[in-house]
All heavy atoms as a GROMACS GRO file, in nm:
protein
  564
    1MET      N    1  -0.243   2.550  -1.283
    1MET     CA    2  -0.268   2.560  -1.141
    1MET      C    3  -0.213   2.694  -1.091
    1MET      O    4  -0.099   2.727  -1.117
    1MET     CB    5  -0.200   2.443  -1.068
    1MET     CG    6  -0.223   2.445  -0.920
    1MET     SD    7  -0.140   2.311  -0.831
    1MET     CE    8  -0.240   2.174  -0.879
    2ALA      N    9  -0.293   2.766  -1.018
    2ALA     CA   10  -0.251   2.896  -0.964
    2ALA      C   11  -0.161   2.876  -0.844
    2ALA      O   12  -0.168   2.773  -0.775
    2ALA     CB   13  -0.375   2.977  -0.924
    3ALA      N   14  -0.077   2.974  -0.819
    3ALA     CA   15   0.016   2.967  -0.705
    3ALA      C   16  -0.060   2.952  -0.574
    3ALA      O   17  -0.011   2.890  -0.480
    3ALA     CB   18   0.105   3.090  -0.701
    4ASP      N   19  -0.182   3.006  -0.567
    4ASP     CA   20  -0.262   2.996  -0.444
    4ASP      C   21  -0.307   2.853  -0.416
    4ASP      O   22  -0.343   2.820  -0.305
    4ASP     CB   23  -0.385   3.086  -0.454
    4ASP     CG   24  -0.350   3.233  -0.460
    4ASP    OD1   25  -0.236   3.269  -0.423
    4ASP    OD2   26  -0.436   3.313  -0.500
    5ASP      N   27  -0.307   2.767  -0.518
    5ASP     CA   28  -0.353   2.629  -0.503
    5ASP      C   29  -0.244   2.534  -0.456
    5ASP      O   30  -0.272   2.419  -0.426
    5ASP     CB   31  -0.408   2.577  -0.636
    5ASP     CG   32  -0.533   2.652  -0.680
    5ASP    OD1   33  -0.601   2.709  -0.594
    5ASP    OD2   34  -0.560   2.653  -0.802
    6LEU      N   35  -0.121   2.578  -0.453
    6LEU     CA   36  -0.011   2.491  -0.415
    6LEU      C   37  -0.006   2.469  -0.265
    6LEU      O   38  -0.042   2.557  -0.186
    6LEU     CB   39   0.122   2.550  -0.463
    6LEU     CG   40   0.138   2.563  -0.614
    6LEU    CD1   41   0.271   2.630  -0.647
    6LEU    CD2   42   0.130   2.427  -0.681
    7ILE      N   43   0.042   2.355  -0.225
    7ILE     CA   44   0.057   2.322  -0.083
    7ILE      C   45   0.195   2.370  -0.040
    7ILE      O   46   0.296   2.337  -0.103
    7ILE     CB   47   0.043   2.170  -0.062
    7ILE    CG1   48  -0.095   2.124  -0.107
    7ILE    CG2   49   0.067   2.134   0.084
    7ILE    CD1   50  -0.108   1.974  -0.120
    8ALA      N   51   0.200   2.445   0.069
    8ALA     CA   52   0.327   2.495   0.122
    8ALA      C   53   0.412   2.377   0.171
    8ALA      O   54   0.358   2.273   0.210
    8ALA     CB   55   0.302   2.594   0.235
    9PRO      N   56   0.545   2.390   0.170
    9PRO     CA   57   0.633   2.278   0.209
    9PRO      C   58   0.604   2.219   0.347
    9PRO      O   59   0.619   2.099   0.366
    9PRO     CB   60   0.773   2.341   0.205
    9PRO     CG   61   0.761   2.453   0.109
    9PRO     CD   62   0.620   2.505   0.124
   10ASP      N   63   0.565   2.300   0.444
   10ASP     CA   64   0.540   2.249   0.579
   10ASP      C   65   0.392   2.233   0.609
   10ASP      O   66   0.354   2.204   0.723
   10ASP     CB   67   0.605   2.341   0.682
   10ASP     CG   68   0.757   2.337   0.673
   10ASP    OD1   69   0.811   2.232   0.635
   10ASP    OD2   70   0.821   2.440   0.702
   11GLU      N   71   0.308   2.250   0.510
   11GLU     CA   72   0.163   2.239   0.528
   11GLU      C   73   0.121   2.093   0.513
   11GLU      O   74   0.173   2.019   0.428
   11GLU     CB   75   0.093   2.323   0.422
   11GLU     CG   76  -0.057   2.324   0.433
   11GLU     CD   77  -0.121   2.410   0.323
   11GLU    OE1   78  -0.048   2.471   0.243
   11GLU    OE2   79  -0.243   2.413   0.319
   12THR      N   80   0.028   2.047   0.596
   12THR     CA   81  -0.024   1.911   0.584
   12THR      C   82  -0.096   1.899   0.451
   12THR      O   83  -0.187   1.974   0.421
   12THR     CB   84  -0.120   1.878   0.700
   12THR    OG1   85  -0.047   1.887   0.822
   12THR    CG2   86  -0.178   1.739   0.685
   13ALA      N   87  -0.056   1.801   0.373
   13ALA     CA   88  -0.112   1.784   0.240
   13ALA      C   89  -0.224   1.680   0.237
   13ALA      O   90  -0.312   1.686   0.152
   13ALA     CB   91  -0.002   1.741   0.142
   14PHE      N   92  -0.221   1.585   0.332
   14PHE     CA   93  -0.315   1.474   0.324
   14PHE      C   94  -0.323   1.405   0.458
   14PHE      O   95  -0.223   1.389   0.527
   14PHE     CB   96  -0.266   1.375   0.217
   14PHE     CG   97  -0.366   1.273   0.176
   14PHE    CD1   98  -0.471   1.306   0.091
   14PHE    CD2   99  -0.357   1.144   0.222
   14PHE    CE1  100  -0.564   1.211   0.052
   14PHE    CE2  101  -0.449   1.048   0.184
   14PHE     CZ  102  -0.553   1.081   0.098
   15ARG      N  103  -0.441   1.361   0.495
   15ARG     CA  104  -0.460   1.279   0.615
   15ARG      C  105  -0.507   1.142   0.569
   15ARG      O  106  -0.586   1.130   0.477
   15ARG     CB  107  -0.564   1.341   0.707
   15ARG     CG  108  -0.519   1.475   0.759
   15ARG     CD  109  -0.604   1.519   0.876
   15ARG     NE  110  -0.575   1.656   0.912
   15ARG     CZ  111  -0.470   1.699   0.977
   15ARG    NH1  112  -0.378   1.614   1.015
   15ARG    NH2  113  -0.452   1.825   1.004
   16LEU      N  114  -0.457   1.039   0.635
   16LEU     CA  115  -0.482   0.903   0.591
   16LEU      C  116  -0.516   0.815   0.710
   16LEU      O  117  -0.444   0.815   0.810
   16LEU     CB  118  -0.355   0.851   0.522
   16LEU     CG  119  -0.354   0.709   0.469
   16LEU    CD1  120  -0.455   0.693   0.356
   16LEU    CD2  121  -0.214   0.676   0.418
   17GLU      N  122  -0.624   0.740   0.700
   17GLU     CA  123  -0.661   0.645   0.803
   17GLU      C  124  -0.621   0.506   0.755
   17GLU      O  125  -0.651   0.468   0.642
   17GLU     CB  126  -0.812   0.650   0.829
   17GLU     CG  127  -0.855   0.782   0.890
   17GLU     CD  128  -1.004   0.784   0.922
   17GLU    OE1  129  -1.065   0.675   0.935
   17GLU    OE2  130  -1.057   0.895   0.936
   18LEU      N  131  -0.550   0.432   0.841
   18LEU     CA  132  -0.501   0.299   0.806
   18LEU      C  133  -0.547   0.196   0.908
   18LEU      O  134  -0.554   0.226   1.027
   18LEU     CB  135  -0.348   0.298   0.802
   18LEU     CG  136  -0.278   0.393   0.706
   18LEU    CD1  137  -0.129   0.393   0.732
   18LEU    CD2  138  -0.308   0.354   0.563
   19THR      N  139  -0.572   0.075   0.862
   19THR     CA  140  -0.595  -0.035   0.955
   19THR      C  141  -0.458  -0.074   1.013
   19THR      O  142  -0.354  -0.030   0.962
   19THR     CB  143  -0.656  -0.158   0.884
   19THR    OG1  144  -0.560  -0.208   0.790
   19THR    CG2  145  -0.787  -0.123   0.814
   20ALA      N  146  -0.458  -0.159   1.114
   20ALA     CA  147  -0.331  -0.203   1.172
   20ALA      C  148  -0.244  -0.273   1.068
   20ALA      O  149  -0.124  -0.247   1.059
   20ALA     CB  150  -0.357  -0.296   1.291
   21ALA      N  151  -0.304  -0.359   0.987
   21ALA     CA  152  -0.227  -0.430   0.884
   21ALA      C  153  -0.172  -0.332   0.780
   21ALA      O  154  -0.057  -0.342   0.738
   21ALA     CB  155  -0.315  -0.536   0.816
   22GLN      N  156  -0.252  -0.235   0.740
   22GLN     CA  157  -0.207  -0.134   0.644
   22GLN      C  158  -0.093  -0.052   0.702
   22GLN      O  159   0.003  -0.019   0.631
   22GLN     CB  160  -0.323  -0.044   0.602
   22GLN     CG  161  -0.428  -0.114   0.521
   22GLN     CD  162  -0.555  -0.032   0.507
   22GLN    OE1  163  -0.581   0.062   0.583
   22GLN    NE2  164  -0.637  -0.069   0.410
   23LEU      N  165  -0.101  -0.020   0.831
   23LEU     CA  166   0.004   0.054   0.898
   23LEU      C  167   0.135  -0.025   0.897
   23LEU      O  168   0.242   0.028   0.867
   23LEU     CB  169  -0.037   0.087   1.041
   23LEU     CG  170   0.068   0.155   1.128
   23LEU    CD1  171   0.107   0.291   1.072
   23LEU    CD2  172   0.015   0.169   1.270
   24LYS      N  173   0.126  -0.154   0.928
   24LYS     CA  174   0.246  -0.238   0.930
   24LYS      C  175   0.310  -0.245   0.792
   24LYS      O  176   0.432  -0.232   0.779
   24LYS     CB  177   0.212  -0.379   0.980
   24LYS     CG  178   0.334  -0.467   0.995
   24LYS     CD  179   0.302  -0.592   1.073
   24LYS     CE  180   0.430  -0.668   1.102
   24LYS     NZ  181   0.425  -0.735   1.230
   25ILE      N  182   0.230  -0.261   0.688
   25ILE     CA  183   0.282  -0.268   0.551
   25ILE      C  184   0.343  -0.134   0.511
   25ILE      O  185   0.451  -0.129   0.450
   25ILE     CB  186   0.170  -0.309   0.452
   25ILE    CG1  187   0.120  -0.450   0.483
   25ILE    CG2  188   0.217  -0.294   0.308
   25ILE    CD1  189   0.223  -0.559   0.471
   26THR      N  190   0.278  -0.024   0.546
   26THR     CA  191   0.331   0.109   0.515
   26THR      C  192   0.465   0.130   0.583
   26THR      O  193   0.561   0.178   0.521
   26THR     CB  194   0.230   0.218   0.559
   26THR    OG1  195   0.108   0.198   0.487
   26THR    CG2  196   0.284   0.357   0.532
   27HIS      N  197   0.475   0.095   0.710
   27HIS     CA  198   0.599   0.108   0.786
   27HIS      C  199   0.709   0.025   0.721
   27HIS      O  200   0.820   0.074   0.700
   27HIS     CB  201   0.575   0.064   0.931
   27HIS     CG  202   0.693   0.078   1.019
   27HIS    ND1  203   0.786  -0.022   1.034
   27HIS    CD2  204   0.734   0.180   1.098
   27HIS    CE1  205   0.879   0.018   1.118
   27HIS    NE2  206   0.850   0.141   1.158
   28SER      N  207   0.676  -0.100   0.686
   28SER     CA  208   0.775  -0.188   0.622
   28SER      C  209   0.821  -0.132   0.488
   28SER      O  210   0.940  -0.136   0.456
   28SER     CB  211   0.716  -0.328   0.602
   28SER     OG  212   0.689  -0.387   0.726
   29ALA      N  213   0.729  -0.079   0.411
   29ALA     CA  214   0.764  -0.022   0.281
   29ALA      C  215   0.856   0.098   0.297
   29ALA      O  216   0.955   0.113   0.223
   29ALA     CB  217   0.637   0.017   0.205
   30LEU      N  218   0.827   0.184   0.393
   30LEU     CA  219   0.912   0.301   0.417
   30LEU      C  220   1.051   0.259   0.464
   30LEU      O  221   1.152   0.316   0.422
   30LEU     CB  222   0.847   0.396   0.517
   30LEU     CG  223   0.728   0.474   0.463
   30LEU    CD1  224   0.654   0.542   0.578
   30LEU    CD2  225   0.772   0.575   0.359
   31ARG      N  226   1.058   0.159   0.552
   31ARG     CA  227   1.189   0.110   0.598
   31ARG      C  228   1.269   0.052   0.480
   31ARG      O  229   1.389   0.073   0.470
   31ARG     CB  230   1.173   0.004   0.708
   31ARG     CG  231   1.101   0.050   0.833
   31ARG     CD  232   1.178   0.144   0.915
   31ARG     NE  233   1.293   0.079   0.972
   31ARG     CZ  234   1.381   0.141   1.048
   31ARG    NH1  235   1.366   0.268   1.077
   31ARG    NH2  236   1.484   0.078   1.097
   32SER      N  237   1.201  -0.019   0.392
   32SER     CA  238   1.267  -0.074   0.273
   32SER      C  239   1.318   0.038   0.182
   32SER      O  240   1.430   0.031   0.130
   32SER     CB  241   1.172  -0.164   0.194
   32SER     OG  242   1.142  -0.279   0.267
   33MET      N  243   1.235   0.140   0.163
   33MET     CA  244   1.278   0.254   0.081
   33MET      C  245   1.401   0.320   0.141
   33MET      O  246   1.494   0.355   0.069
   33MET     CB  247   1.165   0.356   0.070
   33MET     CG  248   1.054   0.319  -0.023
   33MET     SD  249   0.926   0.446  -0.028
   33MET     CE  250   1.015   0.578  -0.111
   34LEU      N  251   1.402   0.336   0.271
   34LEU     CA  252   1.515   0.398   0.339
   34LEU      C  253   1.643   0.318   0.316
   34LEU      O  254   1.749   0.374   0.290
   34LEU     CB  255   1.486   0.411   0.489
   34LEU     CG  256   1.581   0.493   0.572
   34LEU    CD1  257   1.588   0.636   0.524
   34LEU    CD2  258   1.540   0.489   0.718
   35ALA      N  259   1.630   0.186   0.321
   35ALA     CA  260   1.747   0.100   0.302
   35ALA      C  261   1.792   0.096   0.155
   35ALA      O  262   1.911   0.081   0.128
   35ALA     CB  263   1.714  -0.042   0.348
   36ASP      N  264   1.699   0.111   0.062
   36ASP     CA  265   1.731   0.096  -0.080
   36ASP      C  266   1.783   0.221  -0.148
   36ASP      O  267   1.854   0.212  -0.248
   36ASP     CB  268   1.609   0.045  -0.156
   36ASP     CG  269   1.577  -0.101  -0.124
   36ASP    OD1  270   1.664  -0.169  -0.066
   36ASP    OD2  271   1.466  -0.145  -0.155
   37PHE      N  272   1.747   0.339  -0.098
   37PHE     CA  273   1.793   0.461  -0.163
   37PHE      C  274   1.943   0.479  -0.139
   37PHE      O  275   1.993   0.449  -0.030
   37PHE     CB  276   1.718   0.584  -0.112
   37PHE     CG  277   1.593   0.612  -0.190
   37PHE    CD1  278   1.471   0.570  -0.145
   37PHE    CD2  279   1.599   0.680  -0.311
   37PHE    CE1  280   1.355   0.594  -0.217
   37PHE    CE2  281   1.484   0.704  -0.385
   37PHE     CZ  282   1.362   0.661  -0.338
   38GLY      N  283   2.012   0.527  -0.239
   38GLY     CA  284   2.156   0.548  -0.229
   38GLY      C  285   2.192   0.658  -0.132
   38GLY      O  286   2.108   0.737  -0.090
   39HIS      N  287   2.318   0.663  -0.098
   39HIS     CA  288   2.367   0.765  -0.006
   39HIS      C  289   2.367   0.904  -0.068
   39HIS      O  290   2.384   1.003   0.002
   39HIS     CB  291   2.509   0.729   0.042
   39HIS     CG  292   2.512   0.603   0.122
   39HIS    ND1  293   2.456   0.592   0.247
   39HIS    CD2  294   2.562   0.480   0.091
   39HIS    CE1  295   2.472   0.469   0.292
   39HIS    NE2  296   2.535   0.399   0.199
   40ASP      N  297   2.346   0.912  -0.197
   40ASP     CA  298   2.343   1.041  -0.264
   40ASP      C  299   2.204   1.102  -0.265
   40ASP      O  300   2.176   1.196  -0.338
   40ASP     CB  301   2.396   1.028  -0.408
   40ASP     CG  302   2.317   0.929  -0.490
   40ASP    OD1  303   2.248   0.844  -0.431
   40ASP    OD2  304   2.325   0.936  -0.614
   41GLU      N  305   2.112   1.048  -0.184
   41GLU     CA  306   1.974   1.096  -0.176
   41GLU      C  307   1.941   1.144  -0.034
   41GLU      O  308   1.843   1.098   0.026
   41GLU     CB  309   1.877   0.985  -0.217
   41GLU     CG  310   1.896   0.934  -0.356
   41GLU     CD  311   1.843   1.030  -0.462
   41GLU    OE1  312   1.773   1.126  -0.427
   41GLU    OE2  313   1.873   1.007  -0.580
   42PRO      N  314   2.017   1.237   0.024
   42PRO     CA  315   1.991   1.276   0.163
   42PRO      C  316   1.855   1.340   0.184
   42PRO      O  317   1.795   1.323   0.291
   42PRO     CB  318   2.105   1.375   0.193
   42PRO     CG  319   2.149   1.425   0.060
   42PRO     CD  320   2.127   1.310  -0.035
   43ASP      N  321   1.803   1.411   0.086
   43ASP     CA  322   1.671   1.472   0.102
   43ASP      C  323   1.562   1.366   0.110
   43ASP      O  324   1.469   1.378   0.191
   43ASP     CB  325   1.641   1.568  -0.014
   43ASP     CG  326   1.729   1.691  -0.010
   43ASP    OD1  327   1.780   1.725   0.099
   43ASP    OD2  328   1.749   1.753  -0.116
   44VAL      N  329   1.574   1.263   0.028
   44VAL     CA  330   1.477   1.154   0.032
   44VAL      C  331   1.486   1.081   0.166
   44VAL      O  332   1.384   1.052   0.230
   44VAL     CB  333   1.498   1.056  -0.085
   44VAL    CG1  334   1.406   0.935  -0.074
   44VAL    CG2  335   1.477   1.127  -0.218
   45HIS      N  336   1.607   1.054   0.213
   45HIS     CA  337   1.626   0.989   0.344
   45HIS      C  338   1.562   1.072   0.455
   45HIS      O  339   1.495   1.017   0.543
   45HIS     CB  340   1.776   0.971   0.373
   45HIS     CG  341   1.837   0.854   0.305
   45HIS    ND1  342   1.930   0.774   0.365
   45HIS    CD2  343   1.819   0.802   0.181
   45HIS    CE1  344   1.966   0.678   0.282
   45HIS    NE2  345   1.901   0.694   0.170
   46ARG      N  346   1.584   1.200   0.451
   46ARG     CA  347   1.529   1.289   0.555
   46ARG      C  348   1.377   1.283   0.556
   46ARG      O  349   1.315   1.269   0.662
   46ARG     CB  350   1.577   1.432   0.532
   46ARG     CG  351   1.521   1.534   0.634
   46ARG     CD  352   1.564   1.676   0.602
   46ARG     NE  353   1.536   1.718   0.465
   46ARG     CZ  354   1.416   1.756   0.419
   46ARG    NH1  355   1.312   1.754   0.500
   46ARG    NH2  356   1.401   1.793   0.294
   47ILE      N  357   1.315   1.289   0.439
   47ILE     CA  358   1.169   1.288   0.432
   47ILE      C  359   1.114   1.153   0.478
   47ILE      O  360   1.015   1.148   0.553
   47ILE     CB  361   1.121   1.323   0.290
   47ILE    CG1  362   1.156   1.469   0.259
   47ILE    CG2  363   0.971   1.299   0.275
   47ILE    CD1  364   1.142   1.508   0.114
   48ILE      N  365   1.177   1.044   0.437
   48ILE     CA  366   1.131   0.912   0.482
   48ILE      C  367   1.141   0.902   0.634
   48ILE      O  368   1.049   0.854   0.701
   48ILE     CB  369   1.211   0.799   0.414
   48ILE    CG1  370   1.180   0.795   0.264
   48ILE    CG2  371   1.180   0.663   0.478
   48ILE    CD1  372   1.270   0.703   0.184
   49ARG      N  373   1.253   0.949   0.692
   49ARG     CA  374   1.268   0.948   0.839
   49ARG      C  375   1.161   1.034   0.906
   49ARG      O  376   1.110   0.998   1.013
   49ARG     CB  377   1.407   0.994   0.879
   49ARG     CG  378   1.511   0.884   0.868
   49ARG     CD  379   1.639   0.922   0.942
   49ARG     NE  380   1.757   0.897   0.864
   49ARG     CZ  381   1.807   0.974   0.767
   49ARG    NH1  382   1.750   1.085   0.734
   49ARG    NH2  383   1.915   0.939   0.702
   50GLU      N  384   1.126   1.147   0.846
   50GLU     CA  385   1.022   1.234   0.902
   50GLU      C  386   0.887   1.162   0.905
   50GLU      O  387   0.813   1.170   1.004
   50GLU     CB  388   1.008   1.362   0.821
   50GLU     CG  389   1.122   1.459   0.838
   50GLU     CD  390   1.116   1.578   0.743
   50GLU    OE1  391   1.024   1.587   0.658
   50GLU    OE2  392   1.206   1.662   0.753
   51VAL      N  393   0.855   1.089   0.799
   51VAL     CA  394   0.730   1.014   0.794
   51VAL      C  395   0.733   0.900   0.895
   51VAL      O  396   0.637   0.879   0.970
   51VAL     CB  397   0.701   0.962   0.651
   51VAL    CG1  398   0.577   0.874   0.650
   51VAL    CG2  399   0.686   1.078   0.554
   52LEU      N  400   0.844   0.826   0.901
   52LEU     CA  401   0.856   0.716   0.998
   52LEU      C  402   0.841   0.767   1.141
   52LEU      O  403   0.784   0.698   1.226
   52LEU     CB  404   0.989   0.643   0.980
   52LEU     CG  405   0.997   0.548   0.861
   52LEU    CD1  406   1.142   0.504   0.838
   52LEU    CD2  407   0.906   0.428   0.882
   53ALA      N  408   0.890   0.886   1.169
   53ALA     CA  409   0.880   0.942   1.304
   53ALA      C  410   0.736   0.970   1.343
   53ALA      O  411   0.703   0.976   1.463
   53ALA     CB  412   0.963   1.070   1.314
   54LYS      N  413   0.648   0.983   1.247
   54LYS     CA  414   0.506   1.007   1.276
   54LYS      C  415   0.431   0.878   1.305
   54LYS      O  416   0.319   0.882   1.354
   54LYS     CB  417   0.440   1.078   1.156
   54LYS     CG  418   0.491   1.218   1.136
   54LYS     CD  419   0.423   1.284   1.018
   54LYS     CE  420   0.475   1.426   1.001
   54LYS     NZ  421   0.397   1.500   0.901
   55LEU      N  422   0.492   0.765   1.273
   55LEU     CA  423   0.429   0.635   1.295
   55LEU      C  424   0.466   0.582   1.433
   55LEU      O  425   0.562   0.628   1.495
   55LEU     CB  426   0.475   0.538   1.186
   55LEU     CG  427   0.444   0.578   1.042
   55LEU    CD1  428   0.497   0.472   0.946
   55LEU    CD2  429   0.296   0.600   1.021
   56PRO      N  430   0.391   0.482   1.483
   56PRO     CA  431   0.427   0.422   1.611
   56PRO      C  432   0.569   0.364   1.608
   56PRO      O  433   0.624   0.338   1.500
   56PRO     CB  434   0.323   0.310   1.627
   56PRO     CG  435   0.207   0.354   1.543
   56PRO     CD  436   0.269   0.426   1.426
   57ASP      N  437   0.624   0.340   1.726
   57ASP     CA  438   0.762   0.288   1.735
   57ASP      C  439   0.770   0.147   1.680
   57ASP      O  440   0.670   0.079   1.658
   57ASP     CB  441   0.812   0.293   1.880
   57ASP     CG  442   0.728   0.209   1.974
   57ASP    OD1  443   0.727   0.086   1.958
   57ASP    OD2  444   0.664   0.267   2.062
   58ASP      N  445   0.895   0.102   1.655
   58ASP     CA  446   0.919  -0.028   1.593
   58ASP      C  447   0.856  -0.143   1.672
   58ASP      O  448   0.802  -0.236   1.613
   58ASP     CB  449   1.068  -0.053   1.575
   58ASP     CG  450   1.130   0.032   1.465
   58ASP    OD1  451   1.055   0.091   1.385
   58ASP    OD2  452   1.253   0.037   1.458
   59ALA      N  453   0.863  -0.139   1.804
   59ALA     CA  454   0.807  -0.246   1.887
   59ALA      C  455   0.656  -0.256   1.867
   59ALA      O  456   0.600  -0.366   1.857
   59ALA     CB  457   0.840  -0.224   2.033
   60SER      N  458   0.590  -0.143   1.859
   60SER     CA  459   0.444  -0.142   1.837
   60SER      C  460   0.410  -0.198   1.699
   60SER      O  461   0.313  -0.272   1.683
   60SER     CB  462   0.389   0.000   1.849
   60SER     OG  463   0.409   0.050   1.979
   61ILE      N  464   0.491  -0.164   1.600
   61ILE     CA  465   0.467  -0.215   1.464
   61ILE      C  466   0.490  -0.366   1.460
   61ILE      O  467   0.411  -0.440   1.402
   61ILE     CB  468   0.558  -0.144   1.362
   61ILE    CG1  469   0.526   0.006   1.354
   61ILE    CG2  470   0.548  -0.210   1.224
   61ILE    CD1  471   0.388   0.040   1.300
   62ARG      N  472   0.596  -0.414   1.526
   62ARG     CA  473   0.624  -0.558   1.529
   62ARG      C  474   0.511  -0.635   1.596
   62ARG      O  475   0.484  -0.750   1.562
   62ARG     CB  476   0.755  -0.587   1.602
   62ARG     CG  477   0.878  -0.569   1.515
   62ARG     CD  478   1.002  -0.629   1.579
   62ARG     NE  479   1.030  -0.575   1.711
   62ARG     CZ  480   1.097  -0.462   1.735
   62ARG    NH1  481   1.145  -0.391   1.634
   62ARG    NH2  482   1.117  -0.420   1.857
   63ALA      N  483   0.442  -0.574   1.690
   63ALA     CA  484   0.334  -0.641   1.764
   63ALA      C  485   0.209  -0.661   1.677
   63ALA      O  486   0.122  -0.741   1.713
   63ALA     CB  487   0.299  -0.560   1.888
   64ILE      N  488   0.200  -0.593   1.565
   64ILE     CA  489   0.086  -0.608   1.477
   64ILE      C  490   0.100  -0.739   1.400
   64ILE      O  491   0.203  -0.765   1.338
   64ILE     CB  492   0.075  -0.490   1.378
   64ILE    CG1  493   0.054  -0.358   1.454
   64ILE    CG2  494  -0.035  -0.514   1.276
   64ILE    CD1  495   0.066  -0.234   1.367
   65THR      N  496  -0.004  -0.821   1.405
   65THR     CA  497  -0.004  -0.948   1.333
   65THR      C  498  -0.086  -0.932   1.206
   65THR      O  499  -0.202  -0.889   1.212
   65THR     CB  500  -0.064  -1.060   1.419
   65THR    OG1  501   0.011  -1.069   1.540
   65THR    CG2  502  -0.061  -1.193   1.347
   66LEU      N  503  -0.027  -0.964   1.094
   66LEU     CA  504  -0.100  -0.957   0.967
   66LEU      C  505  -0.197  -1.074   0.960
   66LEU      O  506  -0.169  -1.182   1.013
   66LEU     CB  507  -0.003  -0.961   0.850
   66LEU     CG  508   0.089  -0.840   0.837
   66LEU    CD1  509   0.188  -0.861   0.723
   66LEU    CD2  510   0.009  -0.713   0.815
   67PRO      N  511  -0.310  -1.057   0.892
   67PRO     CA  512  -0.407  -1.167   0.878
   67PRO      C  513  -0.340  -1.290   0.817
   67PRO      O  514  -0.261  -1.281   0.725
   67PRO     CB  515  -0.512  -1.110   0.781
   67PRO     CG  516  -0.499  -0.962   0.793
   67PRO     CD  517  -0.353  -0.936   0.823
   68GLY      N  518  -0.370  -1.407   0.874
   68GLY     CA  519  -0.315  -1.532   0.824
   68GLY      C  520  -0.174  -1.561   0.871
   68GLY      O  521  -0.113  -1.658   0.829
   69ARG      N  522  -0.119  -1.477   0.958
   69ARG     CA  523   0.018  -1.496   1.009
   69ARG      C  524   0.013  -1.523   1.158
   69ARG      O  525  -0.075  -1.476   1.229
   69ARG     CB  526   0.103  -1.371   0.986
   69ARG     CG  527   0.113  -1.327   0.845
   69ARG     CD  528   0.225  -1.404   0.776
   69ARG     NE  529   0.238  -1.366   0.638
   69ARG     CZ  530   0.346  -1.318   0.584
   69ARG    NH1  531   0.454  -1.299   0.657
   69ARG    NH2  532   0.350  -1.289   0.456
   70ARG      N  533   0.112  -1.596   1.207
   70ARG     CA  534   0.125  -1.618   1.351
   70ARG      C  535   0.200  -1.502   1.413
   70ARG      O  536   0.291  -1.446   1.349
   70ARG     CB  537   0.202  -1.747   1.379
   70ARG     CG  538   0.121  -1.869   1.353
   70ARG     CD  539   0.194  -1.989   1.406
   70ARG     NE  540   0.187  -2.088   1.299
   70ARG     CZ  541   0.280  -2.173   1.270
   70ARG    NH1  542   0.392  -2.176   1.338
   70ARG    NH2  543   0.265  -2.258   1.172
   71PRO      N  544   0.167  -1.464   1.537
   71PRO     CA  545   0.243  -1.356   1.603
   71PRO      C  546   0.390  -1.392   1.618
   71PRO      O  547   0.425  -1.508   1.636
   71PRO     CB  548   0.176  -1.346   1.742
   71PRO     CG  549   0.048  -1.418   1.731
   71PRO     CD  550   0.062  -1.518   1.619
   72VAL      N  551   0.476  -1.293   1.607
   72VAL     CA  552   0.620  -1.313   1.626
   72VAL      C  553   0.648  -1.315   1.775
   72VAL      O  554   0.602  -1.230   1.849
   72VAL     CB  555   0.700  -1.199   1.558
   72VAL    CG1  556   0.848  -1.216   1.586
   72VAL    CG2  557   0.672  -1.197   1.409
   73THR      N  558   0.722  -1.415   1.820
   73THR     CA  559   0.751  -1.426   1.965
   73THR      C  560   0.896  -1.401   1.991
   73THR      O  561   0.979  -1.397   1.908
   73THR     CB  562   0.712  -1.564   2.019
   73THR    OG1  563   0.780  -1.664   1.943
   73THR    CG2  564   0.563  -1.582   2.011
   0.00000   0.00000   0.00000
């Protein structure tokens, strides 16, 4: 791979369209990753937080009902 083909660190690498259910699962997975990584992984924590900041807020995510589930009250 040539150097010209590499994605710069701050360049958008990928755009992704998600359904509401997919968004909720993605958010939950990222939150789990954040909780599971050790304290010796500050770079990973920072990147996960950056991705979470691009998603809707926690209240909006909680409002999403997965298929076959009752809404949380």
